[in-house]
C-alpha positions in Angstrom: 11.1 7.2 85.1 13.2 5.7 87.9 10.5 5.5 90.5 8.9 2.2 91.3 11.2 0.1 89.3 12.3 -3.3 90.8 15.8 -3.3 92.2 16.8 -6.1 89.9 16.6 -3.8 86.9 19.6 -1.7 88.2 21.7 -4.8 88.8 21.0 -6.2 85.3 21.6 -2.8 83.7 24.9 -2.3 85.5 26.0 -5.8 84.4 25.3 -5.0 80.8 27.0 -1.6 81.1 30.2 -3.3 82.3 30.0 -6.0 79.6 29.5 -3.6 76.7 32.3 -1.3 78.1 34.8 -4.2 78.2 33.7 -5.5 74.8 33.9 -2.2 72.9 37.2 -1.3 74.7 38.7 -4.5 73.5 37.4 -4.1 69.9 38.9 -0.6 69.7 42.4 -1.9 70.1 42.0 -5.5 68.9 43.2 -5.1 65.3 46.2 -3.0 66.4 47.1 -5.7 68.9 46.9 -8.5 66.2 49.1 -6.6 63.8 51.7 -5.5 66.4 51.9 -8.7 68.4 51.7 -11.3 65.6 52.6 -9.3 62.5 49.4 -10.2 60.7 48.6 -8.5 57.4 45.5 -6.3 57.2 43.6 -9.0 55.4 44.4 -11.7 58.0 43.5 -9.3 60.8 40.2 -8.5 59.2 39.4 -12.2 58.8 40.1 -12.9 62.5 38.1 -9.8 63.5 35.2 -10.7 61.3 35.2 -14.3 62.5 35.2 -13.2 66.1 32.3 -10.9 65.5 30.4 -13.6 63.7 30.9 -15.9 66.7 29.7 -13.2 69.1 26.5 -12.6 67.2 25.8 -16.3 66.5 26.4 -17.7 70.0 23.3 -16.1 71.5 21.3 -18.7 69.6 23.2 -21.4 71.5 22.7 -19.4 74.7 19.0 -19.2 74.2 18.7 -23.0 73.6 20.7 -23.7 76.8 18.7 -21.2 78.8 15.5 -22.9 77.9 16.9 -26.1 79.4 19.0 -24.8 82.3 17.5 -21.4 83.2 18.3 -17.8 82.2 19.9 -16.9 85.5 22.4 -19.8 85.3 23.3 -19.0 81.8 23.9 -15.3 82.5 26.1 -16.2 85.5 28.0 -18.8 83.5 28.4 -16.4 80.6 30.0 -13.8 82.9 32.5 -16.3 84.3 33.4 -17.5 80.8 33.8 -14.0 79.5 36.0 -13.0 82.4 38.2 -16.1 81.9 38.5 -15.1 78.2 39.5 -11.5 79.0 42.1 -12.7 81.6 43.6 -15.2 79.1 43.8 -12.5 76.5 45.6 -10.1 78.9 48.3 -12.6 80.1 51.7 -11.8 78.5 52.9 -14.9 76.6 55.5 -15.8 74.0 54.3 -15.3 70.4 53.8 -19.0 69.6 51.9 -19.8 72.7 50.2 -16.4 72.7 48.7 -17.1 69.3 46.9 -20.2 70.6 46.0 -18.5 73.8 44.5 -15.6 71.9 42.3 -17.8 69.8 41.2 -19.7 72.9 40.4 -16.4 74.6 38.4 -15.2 71.7 36.4 -18.4 71.7 35.7 -18.0 75.4 34.6 -14.4 75.0 32.3 -15.2 72.1 30.8 -18.1 74.1 30.4 -16.1 77.3 28.8 -13.2 75.4 26.4 -15.7 73.7 25.3 -17.1 77.1 25.0 -13.6 78.6 23.8 -11.2 76.0 20.3 -12.4 75.0 19.4 -14.0 78.3 19.9 -10.8 80.2 17.2 -9.1 78.3 14.8 -12.0 79.0 15.6 -11.6 82.7 14.7 -7.9 82.5 11.4 -8.8 80.9 10.7 -11.4 83.5 10.9 -8.7 86.2 7.8 -7.1 84.8 5.6 -10.2 84.6 4.2 -9.2 88.1 1.0 -7.1 87.7 2.4 -4.2 89.9 5.3 -3.7 87.5 3.8 -4.6 84.1 3.0 -1.0 83.2 6.6 0.0 83.6 8.0 -2.5 81.2 8.6 0.0 78.3 10.3 2.5 80.6 12.5 -0.3 82.1 13.8 -1.3 78.7 14.5 2.3 77.9 16.6 2.6 81.0 18.3 -0.8 80.3 19.4 0.2 76.8 20.5 3.6 78.0 22.8 1.8 80.4 24.2 -0.3 77.5 24.9 2.9 75.5 26.7 4.5 78.5 29.1 1.5 78.6 29.7 1.8 74.9 30.0 5.6 75.0 33.0 5.5 77.3 34.8 2.5 75.7 36.6 4.5 73.0 37.9 7.0 75.5 39.1 4.2 77.7 40.8 2.4 74.8 42.6 5.6 73.8 43.7 6.3 77.3 45.0 2.7 77.7 46.8 2.8 74.4 48.5 6.1 75.2 49.6 5.1 78.6 50.7 1.6 77.8 52.6 2.9 74.8 54.2 5.7 76.7 52.7 8.4 74.5 51.0 10.5 77.2 51.9 10.1 80.7 53.9 7.1 81.8 57.0 7.9 83.6 60.4 6.7 82.4 60.6 3.6 84.7 57.2 2.1 83.9 57.8 2.6 80.2 61.3 1.0 80.4 59.8 -2.0 82.3 57.0 -2.4 79.8 59.4 -2.1 76.8 61.8 -4.7 78.2 59.6 -7.2 80.0 56.2 -7.4 78.3 55.9 -9.8 75.5 52.6 -8.4 74.3 53.3 -4.6 74.4 53.0 -3.1 71.0 56.5 -2.1 69.9 57.2 1.6 69.9 58.8 3.3 66.9 62.5 4.0 67.5 62.0 7.7 68.4 59.4 6.8 71.0 61.4 4.1 72.7 62.8 4.9 76.2 66.6 5.0 76.3 
């Protein structure tokens, strides 16, 4: 199964593993973040969440159009950079008012970057197997590629749980980091009174 595959397959599969891992980790804690940080109701949170998902699944259409004009490789690289900028912007602690605009900007960047990245990466995988010596391995290659995607998605909930537990001080942060997080971070989800460090 792994023998005779072009080396580019492993690079592309690893890139998609990382992207899916980050995406599903964020989704696992996103609604909690919206409610704790901005005090949104469940209905508002669901609307924001659904709008973001709609953007993520619509933007590959734009990504495909741009890839036909500028090339698949350029769009994948651009998508990675834009996604990274979106995740960084989402992670920067900010005051609530500024943080709200920053959060919406970050979501727009993540949706755009995913659109440029997601569909075009699969095309690049397929292009690796246009050469006659690799054409018979195309089906196996896509099986490996999607297995890599599922590995990234598989570990995302575990990572999200671990991050939530440690950041909120429920399972392992020492007293000093918890104290610093509680008093200095503008985006940390507020602990209930019994869980707050004293």
